[in-house]
C-alpha positions, 0 to 999 in steps of 0.5 A: 262297922268294919273297914270294908263297910266303911270304905263302901260308905265313902261312895254311898253319897255320890262322888268321893272327895279325898284330900291328901296331907302329909302327917307331921307337916307342919306338925302332928298337932296341926295334922290332927286338927286338919283331919278332924276339921276336913272331916267336919267340912265334908271330906269322905276319906282322908289319905294320910301320907307317912313321911319317907326319905325316898318317896319314889311315887311323889313329885317335889311338892310332897317330897318337900312336905315329907322332908319338913315332917321328918325334920320336925321329928315325925315318926311312925309311932307318933303318927299311930298315937295321933290316929288313936287320939283322932279316933276318940272323936272322929270316925272318918275313913283313913288310908295311910299312904306309905312305902314298903321300906317303912312298913318292913323296917317297922315290922309288917305284922306290928304295923298292920296290927297297929293300923287295926288298933287305931282304926286305919281302914286301908293302906296304899303302898305304891312301890309294891306291884300286884305281883308282890302283894303277897308280902303285905296281903296276909298281914292286911287280911289278918288285921282287917286292913284293906290293901288298895290297888293302884293302876296306871297305864297298863295292858288290859289283861293286867288291869283286869287281873288287878281289878279282879282282886282289888279291895275297897277302891281302885287308885287310878294314877294319872301317869306312870310317873310321879303324882302331880305331873300335869297332862291331859288324862281324860282318854287314858284314865277313861280307858283304865276305868272302863277296863276295871268296870268290865271286871267288877263295879269297884269304885275308881278314884283318880289322883291328878294335879287338881286345883279348882272345883271345875277341874274336880267336876270334870274328872268326876264325870268319869270317875267315882271320886278324886284325890286332891294332893298337891293343892292342899299340901301347897296350902299347908306349905304356904301358911304353916301352923296357920294353915287350918282355916285355909285348908278347910275353906278350900275343902268346902269350895271343892266338895260341892263340885262333886256332889 
């Protein structure tokens, strides 16, 4: 199954639950087990953050996780090696969340080639706007890696333009600021999703500061899935190397709210 079909399967069973974790926090060994066990618990796709020293789209919770991972010696090569091990037993779709600087420094062609080789299905790169996507798209296309489009509050023409060329699913940010900023997003995001669906029926997932099953269910009423970021990263921070059962328990509580 190619990655386009795998991403379609993410939404084939209803609303998608997409947990986010930072690779290497608290260690790559724990990250590997978290991916495997969240997949077993029923997650539909894993968003895996590549730690970066200047994650401009992230709030303090993920920034601190990035710092912990970098201090622990996490590198892009080590993350690729971890993904290769994961793929020996687990086929859950995985999207890397990263920035243009780490990709460029690593070598864009080499980065996307390695994504293909270890089974990374998609990349999310928040500091590459639609107008500059050609810096990545040729390499993504060459190696069959989906480049996920992000939208926040913007003009209807701009959202229509982005939606017309989007791959996999649309990543709907809750604000123009950092992820995890608390606010009432219902009307804003409903409007964004409506604009996307006017162009094509591509799945739209929302990244918001979601903690409870009730919050997830409310947001899933008008989206095709939710990305849970801060809540899981905070569990990892709280329990460190002992976090796995607590994360799995949380995932198992969240999924029924969406299904």
